C-alpha angles and dihedrals in degrees: 000000000000115000125227105206123207091010089161091066098041128089121239088252092054092047092049092051092046093049091050091051094045093047092050092050092043090056089049091048094236102120117126116234093252088058094062105026131071103036122150103194133027132201112203116192117192092151090093087064093053096260105149098200138345143167114242124209120233117247105223130261087030117099102217147003128206115213113207118198131190121288113261126203112222142145121264131177111277128213091276093045095256123119118276125186113244139170112236124196114206113220127181121190119202114188143174103254091211090067103032100043122061124194119198114233111266093015131104090203119105122206129187118256127203118256 
């Protein structure tokens, strides 16, 4: 899987151009090892292929993967309680519990921790 580095500092336009370039070179088999190794988080989008929802499997040593399904039109309660048409995007997050869940020493209680 090609890796987009420093995604938090890039614009959507930059990420889109980089993904296009990486995908083209991945298909051609010309990626360098640092362009497909060392990621920490994956976004997997099968919605563009009509897949409504799925559970993605983490690629070790990454800590999480976000599965993105296809947008679905449905009715939801509106402000007045009546039905309103809405587009819902199903997302499923799979994560390594050792990274995402933190247990205080001496406690049996688990609490979520920010990635």
